[in-house]
N, C-alpha and C positions, 0 to 999 in steps of 0.2 A: 504494499499499499504506499503511495507517495506521501512524503512528509513536507510540511511547510518549511520554508527557509527559517533558520534560527534567528531569533532577535538578539542582537548583541547586548550584553549586560552593561549598564551604565551609560546614561546619556551624557554625563560629564566627560567621559573618556572620548566619546565621539566628537563632542563640541571642541575639545582641546585639539583633536586631530585635524578637524576642519580649520581651526584657527591657524595651526602650523602650516597646513596646505596653502591657505590663502596668503600667508606671509611669504612662503616659498615662491609662489607664483608672482607676487608683486616684485620681489627681488629679481626673479628671472625675467620678468618683462623688461626691467631696466637693463639686465645683461643682454637681452635680445636686441634692444635698441643700440646698445654699444657695439655689439657684434655686427649689426647692419651698417652702422656708421664706419666702422673699421674696414669692412668689405668694400664699401663705396669709395672710401679714401684710397684703398689699395688699387682698386680698378682705375680710379681717376689718375693715380700716379704713374701709370704706364705711358702717359703722354699722348695716347690716342683719344679722339673724341668718344664720349660715351653716350650712345643713343638713350632716349628716355625709356625705350622698351627694355633695354638691358638694366637700367636702374630699377625699374619696377619689378623685373624678374629677380634681381638680386635681393631687393627688400622682401619680396614674398618668400623666396626660397630660403634665405638665411634666417629671417625673422620667424617664419612659421616652423622651420625645422627645430630651432632652439626651443620655441614654446611647446611644440608637440612632444619633443623628447622629455622636456621638463614635466609636462602635464602627465604623461604616462608613467614616468618613474615616480612622480609625486603621488599618483593614485595607488601605486603599489605599496609605497610607504604608508599612505593613509589607511589602506586596508589592513596593514599589519598593526598599526598603532591604535586603530579604532576598536579592535576586538572582533572584527568579522572573521579573520583567519582562525582564531581560536575556537569560535563557535562552529565554524564549518568543519574543522578537524574533529571536534568533539561529536558532532552529529554523524560523521563518517564512522567513528568508533562504535556508535550504537547500532549502526546498520549491519555490522559484521556479525 
């Protein structure tokens, strides 16, 4: 018989994990902007004219790559720190 997903214990632990995740994402947003600026400066320093399409592609590619990588790793840590992983492991033990 199927079981419902376990509810993690402690709302406080989840709230703290969300707070850390939001703080991480705000810092990494700044890091993404810095990475984009450095990439644009490096491309401009080559001495060749940089078309607007290349600048837009660089902004999208570098910025979104940094933010996506951070978001996915941050969610993995969030899952670990919020108690979801322990509850899922505990429910697997009961099924055996």
